[in-house]
C-alpha positions in Angstrom: -34.3 -2.5 11.0 -31.5 -5.0 9.8 -29.0 -3.7 7.0 -28.8 -5.8 4.0 -25.2 -7.3 3.7 -22.6 -5.8 0.8 -23.1 -7.9 -2.1 -19.2 -7.9 -3.2 -17.4 -10.1 -6.0 -13.9 -10.1 -7.3 -12.5 -9.7 -10.8 -9.3 -11.7 -11.3 -8.5 -15.0 -9.3 -4.7 -15.4 -9.9 -2.2 -15.9 -6.9 -3.5 -12.6 -4.8 -7.3 -12.5 -6.0 -7.6 -15.9 -4.2 -6.4 -14.4 -1.1 -8.8 -11.4 -1.4 -11.6 -14.2 -2.4 -10.7 -16.2 1.0 -11.2 -13.1 3.2 -14.3 -11.4 1.5 -16.1 -14.7 2.0 -15.4 -13.8 6.0 -16.2 -10.2 6.3 -19.4 -10.1 8.5 -21.3 -7.5 6.5 -20.9 -9.0 3.0 -22.4 -11.6 0.9 -19.9 -13.3 -1.7 -21.6 -13.5 -5.0 -19.1 -15.0 -7.1 -16.0 -14.4 -9.6 -15.2 -13.8 -12.8 -11.5 -14.5 -14.5 -10.3 -14.0 -18.6 -9.3 -17.6 -18.1 -12.2 -19.9 -17.9 -10.2 -23.1 -16.7 -8.3 -21.2 -13.8 -12.0 -19.9 -12.9 -13.5 -23.2 -12.9 -10.9 -24.5 -10.9 -10.7 -22.1 -8.2 -14.4 -21.9 -7.9 -14.6 -25.5 -7.1 -11.9 -25.2 -4.6 -13.7 -22.5 -2.6 -17.2 -23.6 -3.6 -17.9 -20.1 -5.2 -19.8 -19.2 -8.2 -17.9 -18.6 -11.3 -19.5 -16.0 -13.8 -18.4 -16.7 -17.3 -19.5 -12.8 -18.0 -18.0 -9.7 -16.1 -21.2 -7.8 -16.9 -23.5 -10.2 -15.1 -21.1 -10.5 -12.3 -21.1 -6.6 -12.2 -25.0 -6.5 -12.0 -25.4 -9.1 -9.5 -22.9 -7.1 -6.8 -22.8 -3.4 -4.7 -19.0 -4.0 -4.8 -16.1 -5.3 -6.3 -12.5 -6.2 -5.7 -10.2 -6.1 -8.8 -7.4 -8.3 -9.0 -6.2 -8.1 -12.4 -2.7 -6.8 -14.3 -2.2 -3.2 -13.9 -2.6 -2.5 -17.4 -6.4 -3.6 -17.1 -7.3 -1.6 -13.8 -8.9 1.0 -16.0 -11.1 -0.6 -18.3 -12.2 -3.1 -15.7 -12.8 -0.6 -12.9 -14.6 1.9 -15.3 -17.1 -0.6 -16.3 -17.9 -1.6 -12.3 -17.9 2.6 -11.3 -20.1 3.2 -14.7 -22.9 1.2 -13.3 -22.5 2.6 -9.5 -20.3 -0.1 -8.2 -17.9 0.4 -5.3 -14.3 -0.8 -6.5 -11.2 -2.0 -4.4 -8.3 -1.6 -7.0 -5.0 -3.7 -6.1 -2.1 -1.4 -6.7 -1.0 0.8 -8.4 -4.3 2.5 -9.3 -3.7 2.6 -12.9 -1.3 3.1 -15.7 -1.3 6.7 -15.6 -2.9 9.7 -14.3 -5.2 10.2 -17.1 -6.8 7.3 -16.4 -6.7 7.5 -12.5 -8.3 11.3 -12.9 -11.1 9.9 -15.1 -12.0 6.7 -12.5 -12.1 9.4 -9.5 -14.3 12.0 -11.4 -16.5 9.1 -12.4 -16.6 7.9 -8.7 -17.4 11.2 -7.5 -20.5 11.5 -10.1 -21.8 8.0 -9.2 -21.5 8.6 -5.5 -19.2 5.5 -4.9 -16.1 4.6 -3.3 -12.5 3.7 -4.7 -10.1 2.3 -2.3 -6.6 1.3 -3.4 -4.4 -1.6 -2.2 -1.5 -0.2 -0.6 -1.4 -2.8 1.9 1.8 -1.8 4.0 -0.4 1.0 5.8 -2.0 -1.9 7.5 1.0 -3.5 8.6 1.0 -3.9 12.5 5.0 -2.7 12.5 3.9 0.8 10.9 0.6 1.3 13.2 2.5 0.7 16.0 4.1 4.1 15.4 0.4 5.7 15.9 0.9 7.0 19.1 4.4 8.5 19.0 5.2 12.2 18.5 6.3 11.9 14.8 8.1 15.0 13.3 10.1 13.2 10.6 13.0 14.9 8.8 14.8 12.1 6.9 13.3 8.7 6.1 15.2 6.2 4.1 13.6 3.0 2.9 15.1 -0.7 1.2 12.6 -3.0 -0.5 14.6 -5.5 -2.3 13.2 -8.9 -3.6 14.8 -11.9 -5.1 13.7 -12.3 -8.9 10.5 -13.6 -9.8 8.3 -13.3 -13.4 5.7 -11.9 -11.0 5.1 -8.3 -11.5 7.6 -7.8 -14.4 5.1 -6.3 -16.7 6.0 -2.9 -14.6 9.1 -1.0 -13.8 10.1 -1.9 -10.1 9.3 1.5 -9.1 5.6 0.7 -9.6 5.9 -2.9 -8.3 7.7 -2.3 -5.1 8.8 1.2 -4.5 5.4 2.7 -4.9 4.7 0.7 -1.2 7.2 2.8 0.3 6.2 6.2 -1.5 2.7 5.3 0.1 4.0 5.2 3.3 6.4 7.9 3.1 3.8 10.5 1.8 1.5 9.2 4.3 3.8 10.2 7.3 5.3 13.4 5.9 2.0 15.0 4.8 3.9 17.7 2.3 4.0 18.2 -1.2 6.9 17.0 -2.9 9.4 19.8 -4.1 12.1 17.9 -5.9 12.9 14.6 -7.1 16.3 12.9 -8.3 16.4 9.7 -9.2 18.0 6.8 -11.2 17.8 3.1 -12.1 19.0 0.1 -14.3 17.5 -2.8 -16.2 19.4 -6.3 -15.5 16.9 -8.9 -16.0 13.7 -7.5 -18.1 13.4 -4.6 -20.1 12.0 -2.4 -17.7 13.9 -1.1 -14.8 14.8 -3.4 -11.9 16.8 -1.6 -9.6 15.9 2.1 -8.7 16.7 4.6 -6.2 15.1 8.0 -5.5 16.0 11.0 -3.4 12.6 13.3 -2.6 12.9 16.6 -1.0 9.1 17.9 0.3 8.2 21.4 0.5 8.3 21.1 4.3 12.2 20.4 4.0 11.9 16.3 5.0 14.2 14.3 2.9 13.2 10.9 1.8 15.8 8.6 0.0 14.3 5.1 -1.2 16.0 2.1 -2.9 14.3 -0.8 -4.5 15.5 -4.0 -6.2 14.0 -6.7 -7.7 17.3 -8.8 -8.0 18.1 -9.4 -4.8 19.7 -12.2 -2.7 16.9 -12.1 0.2 13.6 -10.0 0.5 13.9 -6.9 2.7 11.4 -4.3 3.6 12.6 -1.9 5.9 12.3 1.9 6.8 14.3 4.0 9.1 12.9 7.6 10.5 14.9 10.1 12.1 13.8 13.5 13.8 15.0 15.4 16.2 15.7 13.2 19.6 14.0 10.1 18.1 15.3 7.2 15.8 12.8 4.3 14.5 13.3 1.4 12.7 10.5 -1.0 10.8 10.7 -4.2 9.5 7.8 -4.9 7.0 8.8 -8.1 6.3 9.3 -9.2 10.3 6.5 -6.9 11.3 9.2 -5.4 14.1 9.5 -1.8 15.3 12.5 -0.3 17.3 12.1 3.1 18.8 15.3 4.9 20.0 14.8 8.2 21.9 16.7 10.9 23.6 15.4 12.2 27.2 16.6 14.9 28.9 17.9 14.5 32.6 14.7 15.5 34.1 12.8 12.8 31.9 12.2 9.3 32.7 10.6 6.5 30.6 9.2 3.5 32.4 8.7 1.5 29.3 11.9 1.7 28.3 13.7 -1.7 27.7 17.4 -0.3 28.2 18.8 2.9 29.1 21.8 4.9 29.1 22.8 8.2 30.3 25.5 10.4 28.4 26.5 14.0 28.2 26.6 16.6 25.5 27.7 20.1 25.9 27.5 20.0 29.6 23.7 18.5 29.6 23.0 15.2 30.9 20.9 13.2 28.5 19.1 9.6 28.5 19.2 7.3 25.4 16.4 4.8 25.8 15.5 2.0 23.5 12.0 0.6 23.5 9.5 -1.2 21.5 6.0 -0.1 21.1 3.4 -3.0 21.3 2.8 -4.7 17.8 -0.7 -5.8 17.5 -0.5 -8.6 15.5 -3.3 -8.5 12.5 -3.8 -10.1 9.1 -3.5 -6.6 6.8 -5.2 -8.0 3.8 -8.5 -9.2 5.8 -8.3 -5.9 7.6 -8.2 -3.9 4.2 -11.3 -6.2 3.2 -13.3 -5.2 6.5 -12.1 -1.5 6.2 -13.7 -1.6 2.0 -17.0 -3.0 3.4 -17.0 -0.8 6.4 -16.5 2.4 4.1 -19.1 1.3 2.0 -21.4 1.0 5.0 -20.2 4.5 6.3 -18.7 3.3 9.2 -15.3 4.2 8.5 -13.2 5.5 5.6 -11.0 3.7 2.7 -7.2 3.4 4.4 -6.1 4.5 0.9 -8.6 6.7 -1.0 -8.6 7.0 -4.8 -7.2 10.4 -4.4 -4.6 9.2 -2.2 -3.6 6.3 -4.5 -3.8 8.8 -7.5 -1.2 11.3 -5.7 1.3 8.0 -4.8 1.3 7.1 -8.5 2.1 10.7 -9.6 4.9 10.6 -7.4 5.9 7.5 -9.0 5.3 8.2 -12.2 7.7 11.2 -11.7 10.5 8.9 -10.5 10.1 6.7 -13.2 10.1 9.7 -15.8 13.6 11.0 -13.8 14.8 7.1 -14.4 14.1 7.3 -18.1 15.8 10.2 -18.9 19.1 9.7 -16.9 19.3 6.0 -18.8 18.6 7.5 -22.1 
């Protein structure tokens, strides 16, 4: 018996919502129902441009769907998601999951009771440059990230920690797989009434240290991660989709995949420094997120970032933000 397609809709057709719409319309196991937005003229314009149904009521859209992608301002994540989940609908929520932990916990508990999925849009988890590390024996000791962007009005309704840094926090938590032990942070407001530049230093219970810097007052866009561990150094450029790996091998080993090798001695031991570029498979990360969401509802896979993971990274982000506010005041 052929399975019915998952009926999906979108709440919010801003710049990012339109990208969600384009991909959801083309997911094999999904049937795109339509969209809702609190701005009637914007909704009408997008519906006409993409030949979709425009719903003038959120409740009616929810009733016609099995699952919804929520792409509204962060302040509205909780209220919209709660309406969807309370009616037994699966939800994809753009990051961050909510404004605070109380809201996130309520959504997660409700989703458990209703047996529906919450997936959170931390898209860097699907960045090809990060996925290229999947086959490497990673045991990081120190990680540093830089995420810098030129100023735009978009996203300034939340501090830079929740707008930009949270991407790197999510990646680091996934790589380190340990509880946070201590957090030190500082930041400054320049263009807005919120924090525009932030730095955080996190020590995890397993000894890993991470140093993160984020700014939305930069000349150029930068999204880089550097990972250091015993005998290995990795760099990732999220923006360019590039991954570089430097490894130290003993003189009995050889790496046929190495692009460049150089021999050196340390305390009488001959070692080999090799540079290699693991293959980076080009994918559309947002398309993959939408496919993963629908596949998770089908039971074919699991969410790349679950509601619980979205909640945990929000917790760390809020700790950092609180430390910055204490430092400022």
